[in-house]
C-alpha positions in Angstrom: -63.1 5.0 56.3 -63.6 7.7 59.0 -64.1 11.3 58.0 -60.7 12.3 59.5 -58.8 9.6 57.5 -60.7 10.7 54.3 -59.6 14.3 54.8 -56.0 13.2 55.4 -56.0 11.1 52.3 -57.4 13.9 50.2 -54.8 16.3 51.5 -52.0 13.9 50.7 -53.3 13.6 47.1 -53.6 17.3 46.7 -50.0 17.8 48.0 -48.7 15.2 45.6 -50.4 16.9 42.6 -49.0 20.3 43.6 -45.5 18.9 43.9 -45.7 17.1 40.5 -47.0 20.3 38.9 -44.2 22.3 40.3 -41.6 19.8 39.1 -43.1 19.9 35.6 -43.0 23.7 35.6 -39.4 23.9 36.7 -38.4 21.4 34.0 -40.1 23.4 31.3 -38.9 26.8 32.5 -35.3 25.9 32.6 -35.2 24.5 29.1 -34.2 27.3 26.7 -35.8 25.5 23.8 -32.8 25.5 21.5 -31.4 22.1 22.3 -32.8 18.7 23.4 -31.9 18.2 27.0 -29.1 15.7 27.5 -30.2 12.9 29.8 -28.7 9.6 30.9 -30.0 6.3 29.9 -31.9 6.1 33.1 -33.6 9.4 32.4 -31.7 11.4 35.0 -29.8 14.6 34.2 -26.0 14.2 33.9 -24.1 14.5 37.2 -22.4 17.7 36.1 -25.4 19.3 34.5 -26.0 23.0 35.4 -29.8 22.6 35.1 -31.9 23.6 37.0 -29.6 25.5 39.4 -28.1 28.0 37.0 -30.0 30.7 35.1 -29.3 32.7 32.0 -29.5 32.3 28.2 -27.7 29.8 26.1 -25.6 31.5 23.4 -22.6 30.7 21.3 -19.4 32.3 22.7 -17.1 30.7 20.0 -17.6 28.6 17.0 -15.9 27.6 13.8 -16.9 25.9 10.6 -15.5 22.4 9.8 -13.8 22.9 6.5 -12.4 19.6 5.4 -10.4 16.5 6.2 -6.9 17.2 7.5 -4.3 16.0 5.0 -2.0 13.2 6.4 -4.5 11.9 8.9 -6.2 9.4 6.7 -4.4 6.4 8.2 -4.1 7.1 11.9 -6.1 10.1 12.7 -5.0 11.4 16.1 -4.6 7.9 17.7 -3.2 7.9 21.3 -2.9 11.7 21.3 -4.5 14.5 23.2 -5.6 17.5 21.2 -5.8 20.7 23.2 -7.8 23.3 21.2 -7.4 26.9 22.2 -10.4 29.1 21.5 -11.2 32.7 22.5 -14.6 33.7 24.0 -16.9 36.4 23.0 -19.0 36.5 26.2 -18.8 34.8 29.5 -21.1 32.3 31.3 -21.6 30.2 34.4 -21.9 26.8 32.5 -20.6 25.5 29.2 -21.1 22.8 26.6 -19.1 21.9 23.5 -19.8 20.4 20.1 -17.4 17.9 18.5 -17.6 16.9 14.9 -16.6 13.8 12.8 -18.1 15.3 9.7 -15.2 14.3 7.5 -14.3 11.1 9.2 -14.7 7.7 7.5 -14.9 5.6 10.6 -16.3 6.1 14.1 -14.4 8.6 16.2 -13.9 7.3 19.8 -13.2 9.9 22.5 -12.5 8.4 25.9 -11.8 11.5 27.8 -12.4 15.2 27.2 -12.0 18.3 29.3 -12.5 22.1 29.5 -10.5 24.7 31.4 -9.6 28.3 31.4 -6.1 28.9 30.1 -3.6 30.1 32.7 -2.4 32.8 30.3 -2.5 33.7 26.6 -0.2 31.5 24.4 0.1 28.6 26.7 -1.4 25.1 27.0 -1.4 25.4 30.8 -4.7 25.7 32.6 -5.9 27.4 35.8 -6.1 24.2 37.9 -9.3 25.2 39.7 -11.2 25.5 36.4 -10.4 22.0 35.0 -13.5 20.0 34.4 -14.1 16.7 32.8 -16.6 16.7 30.0 -19.3 14.0 29.8 -21.6 12.8 27.1 -25.0 11.4 28.1 -23.6 11.1 31.6 -20.4 9.2 30.8 -16.8 10.2 30.0 -16.7 8.5 26.6 -18.4 9.0 23.3 -18.3 7.5 19.9 -19.2 9.8 17.0 -20.2 8.1 13.8 -18.8 9.3 10.4 -20.6 12.4 9.2 -22.1 13.2 12.6 -21.5 15.5 15.5 -22.2 15.4 19.3 -22.9 17.9 22.0 -21.5 17.4 25.5 -23.4 17.5 28.7 -23.6 20.8 30.5 -20.7 21.4 32.9 -20.6 24.1 35.6 -17.6 26.2 35.1 -17.1 30.0 35.1 -16.1 31.0 31.5 -14.9 34.6 31.3 -15.5 36.9 28.3 -12.5 37.8 26.1 -10.5 34.8 27.4 -8.7 31.8 26.1 -10.4 28.4 26.8 -8.7 25.0 26.5 -10.9 22.2 25.2 -9.1 18.8 25.1 -10.0 15.5 23.5 -8.2 12.2 23.8 -8.7 9.5 21.1 -7.1 6.1 21.8 -7.5 4.6 18.4 -7.3 5.5 14.7 -10.4 7.3 13.4 -9.4 8.1 9.8 -9.4 11.6 8.5 -9.6 14.4 11.1 -12.3 17.0 10.7 -10.6 20.3 11.0 -10.5 24.1 10.4 -7.2 24.9 8.8 -6.7 28.7 9.3 -7.3 29.1 13.0 -4.9 32.1 13.5 -4.6 30.6 17.0 -2.0 28.2 18.4 -3.4 24.9 19.8 -1.4 22.0 21.2 -1.0 18.2 21.0 0.4 15.7 23.5 1.2 12.0 23.4 -1.1 9.8 25.4 -4.0 10.7 27.6 -3.2 14.2 29.0 -6.8 15.6 29.0 -6.7 16.4 32.7 -3.2 17.9 32.7 -3.1 21.5 34.0 0.7 22.1 33.7 0.8 22.1 29.9 4.2 20.4 30.0 3.2 17.3 28.0 1.9 19.5 25.1 5.1 19.8 23.2 3.6 20.0 19.7 2.0 23.1 18.4 -0.8 23.2 15.9 -2.3 25.9 13.6 -5.6 24.0 13.3 -8.7 23.5 15.3 -9.5 19.7 15.3 -12.9 18.1 16.0 -14.2 21.1 18.0 -16.8 23.3 16.3 -18.6 25.2 19.0 -18.5 26.4 22.6 -21.8 27.5 24.1 -22.2 29.2 27.5 -25.2 29.8 29.8 -24.8 33.6 30.0 -26.1 36.5 31.9 -24.1 38.8 29.6 -25.9 37.9 26.4 -29.4 37.5 25.1 -28.5 36.0 21.7 -25.9 35.3 19.1 -24.6 37.2 16.0 -23.4 34.7 13.4 -20.9 36.0 10.8 -20.8 33.9 7.6 -17.8 34.7 5.4 -14.6 33.8 3.6 -11.0 34.5 4.4 -11.8 38.1 5.1 -13.9 36.9 8.0 -11.6 33.9 8.8 -9.0 36.7 9.4 -6.3 34.9 7.4 -3.8 37.8 7.4 -4.5 39.0 11.0 -1.8 38.5 13.6 -1.9 34.9 14.9 -2.8 34.5 18.5 -3.8 38.2 18.9 -7.6 37.9 18.2 -7.6 40.7 15.6 -10.1 39.3 13.2 -12.7 41.9 12.5 -15.3 39.8 14.3 -13.1 39.8 17.5 -12.9 43.6 17.3 -16.7 43.8 16.7 -17.4 41.7 19.8 -15.1 43.9 21.9 -16.6 47.1 20.6 -20.2 45.9 21.2 -19.4 44.9 24.8 -17.6 48.2 25.4 -20.5 50.3 24.1 -23.0 48.4 26.2 -20.8 48.8 29.3 -20.8 52.6 28.6 -24.6 52.6 28.7 -25.5 52.6 25.1 -28.8 50.9 24.3 -27.8 48.0 22.1 -28.6 44.3 22.0 -26.6 42.2 24.3 -25.3 39.7 21.8 -22.3 37.4 21.4 -20.4 37.2 18.1 -19.3 33.9 16.5 -17.2 33.5 13.4 -18.2 31.1 10.6 -15.6 32.1 8.1 -13.9 29.6 5.8 -11.0 30.8 3.7 -11.7 30.5 0.0 -15.5 30.2 0.6 -17.9 31.0 -2.2 -21.7 31.7 -2.3 -22.4 29.2 -5.1 -19.7 26.6 -5.5 -18.5 23.7 -3.2 -15.0 22.4 -3.0 -14.2 18.8 -3.9 -15.0 15.6 -2.0 -18.0 14.0 -0.3 -18.9 15.7 1.9 -17.5 18.7 0.1 -14.4 20.4 1.5 -15.1 24.1 1.8 -18.9 23.8 1.2 -20.6 26.8 -0.4 -22.4 29.4 1.6 -25.7 28.1 0.3 -24.7 24.5 1.2 -23.6 25.3 4.7 -26.1 28.0 5.7 -28.3 25.6 7.6 -25.4 24.0 9.5 -23.3 27.1 10.2 -26.0 29.7 10.7 -29.4 28.3 11.4 -28.1 25.6 13.8 -26.0 28.0 15.9 -27.3 28.4 19.4 -29.9 31.2 19.9 -28.9 33.0 16.6 -30.6 36.4 16.3 -28.7 38.2 13.5 -26.6 36.8 10.6 -23.9 38.9 8.9 -23.0 37.7 5.4 -19.7 38.8 3.8 -19.4 36.5 0.8 -18.9 36.9 -3.0 -15.4 37.9 -3.7 -14.2 34.3 -4.3 -17.1 33.7 -6.6 -15.6 36.5 -8.8 -11.9 35.6 -8.4 -12.1 31.8 -8.6 -14.4 31.5 -11.6 -12.3 30.7 -14.6 -14.9 32.5 -16.7 -16.5 35.8 -15.9 -18.9 35.4 -13.0 -22.5 36.2 -13.4 -23.4 39.0 -10.9 -27.1 38.0 -11.0 -26.3 34.4 -10.0 -24.3 35.6 -7.0 -27.0 38.0 -6.0 -29.6 35.3 -6.3 -27.5 33.1 -4.0 -27.2 35.8 -1.4 -31.0 36.5 -1.6 -31.7 32.8 -1.1 -29.7 32.8 2.1 -31.6 35.9 3.2 -34.9 34.1 2.6 -33.7 31.2 4.7 -32.7 33.5 7.5 -36.0 35.4 7.4 -37.9 32.1 7.5 -36.2 31.4 10.9 -36.7 35.0 12.2 -33.1 36.1 11.7 -32.3 39.6 10.6 -29.6 39.8 7.9 -26.8 42.4 7.6 -24.8 42.1 4.4 -21.4 43.5 3.5 -20.3 45.2 0.3 -17.4 43.4 -1.5 -14.0 45.1 -0.9 -11.6 46.0 -3.7 -8.8 43.8 -5.0 -6.9 45.8 -7.6 -3.2 44.6 -7.6 -4.2 41.1 -6.7 -3.1 38.5 -9.2 -6.8 37.7 -10.0 -7.8 41.3 -10.8 -9.2 42.1 -14.2 -11.3 45.1 -15.3 -14.3 42.8 -16.2 -14.1 41.2 -12.7 -14.1 44.7 -11.2 -17.2 45.5 -13.1 -18.9 42.4 -11.6 -17.9 43.6 -8.1 -19.3 47.0 -8.8 -22.6 45.6 -10.0 -23.1 43.5 -6.9 -22.2 46.4 -4.6 -24.7 48.6 -6.4 -27.5 46.2 -5.6 -26.4 45.8 -2.0 -26.2 49.5 -1.4 -29.6 50.0 -3.0 -31.2 47.8 -0.3 -32.3 45.1 -2.7 -30.4 42.2 -1.0 -30.1 42.6 2.8 -32.0 44.2 5.7 -29.0 46.4 6.5 -25.6 47.1 4.9 -22.0 47.2 6.3 -20.2 49.2 3.6 -16.7 47.6 4.0 -15.8 48.7 0.4 -16.3 52.3 1.2 -14.5 52.1 4.5 -11.3 50.4 3.3 -10.9 51.5 -0.3 -8.2 54.0 -1.4 -10.0 57.4 -1.9 -7.7 58.2 -4.8 -8.2 54.8 -6.5 -11.4 53.1 -5.4 -10.4 49.9 -7.2 -7.7 49.1 -4.5 -7.4 48.9 -0.7 -6.0 51.9 1.1 -2.3 51.2 1.7 -2.4 51.1 5.5 -5.4 48.7 5.4 -3.7 46.3 2.9 -1.9 43.3 4.3 0.3 43.4 1.2 -1.5 40.9 -1.1 -4.0 43.6 -2.2 -7.0 41.4 -1.2 -6.8 40.8 2.6 -6.7 43.5 5.2 -4.0 44.3 7.7 -4.8 44.3 11.4 -5.6 48.0 11.0 -7.9 47.1 8.1 -9.8 44.5 10.1 -10.2 47.0 12.9 -11.6 49.5 10.4 -14.2 46.9 9.3 -15.4 46.5 12.8 -15.5 50.3 13.3 -17.6 50.7 10.1 -20.2 48.1 11.2 -23.2 50.0 12.5 -24.1 48.5 15.9 -27.6 49.9 15.5 -28.2 47.5 12.7 -28.2 44.7 15.2 -31.5 46.0 16.6 -34.9 44.6 15.5 -35.8 41.3 13.8 -36.4 40.0 10.4 -39.0 41.9 8.4 -42.4 40.4 8.1 -43.0 38.5 4.9 -45.9 40.0 2.8 
């Protein structure tokens, strides 16, 4: 070999090594580390994947907790029907991915087409036609989700605005047994006969639904947010008495308030807020069934908090149902131990924990003086700083100053347990945004 040819060969080898190194660097740098990258069987990225062209941080913009199997769907599920879930975003992004669950199914769930789009307006199944995108799974349009499992879609490029309604549609051609759902959505979703996943007019969606079905999370690649605040709670977080379709849960107001304060120049963490409330939820006790309907806070903490995308802070507002639904007098120390166990799990993953005091319920059918004593004992420990890293004193903010055992009249929905829209707004106003700063304390 001549010296000239040797130099040429060496130069070619060096160029190949440099190119390979650059490719490896790009592949690592664009992976946020929170999810395994979705690839096709041949190893290539899905055709509609946003990586590596888009930049930002993956966060949760909306999520909900699967709470049980929908009654009446045991035989046919949603066979030959399109389910158009309507969800409301916390922050925006340039790309999206969704999580679908068959947790409570007893047979494989076959989805042959799915889509995502921005709603044309509030309160409608119609989509902005230029935002309609087909969702894929491992590069293909279909996916089969085994019983008890969930699946995340491939990334799709689509502009998702903050504070907006998003339509996520799934079509299932065959029976899949019980439908995994969240019953108290406070949001109207829609159902159509046949495969209408790509429809933008909304005309076929003649059936309205108060549930979210199959869908449990919407993540976005965001330049607006650096992490996710996860709120774990019961019906007070689920927003069961808030105005349906108006996004007036206290978590919605908190998200809007945080974004407004940041826009005004206040030095606060740029976080999204997701709601993991289940009506009737307790710290210690599961519902019936296998898997359990309405699993306890302890049981679902890993699934609903630790597995949320890029979680930074968890807010826990649980304990009232442990008092009200216990046929005997609840043990305050057992409830506090349960709360502390969740705090320990959060700290082990580097999450800061903000905890809420338990709000009053005098006048509710479950009220008794001994139960009120249990509530007061739990609140005393929370206020003393012996449970959480920081405290949101919802009890103090919403109680009647002339009778602290009850909600203030204008904050009471009328059942003496759940807040009105004004009460939910007051909860969000009481929340100290400064408490979102920092991280979990170091364990000694």
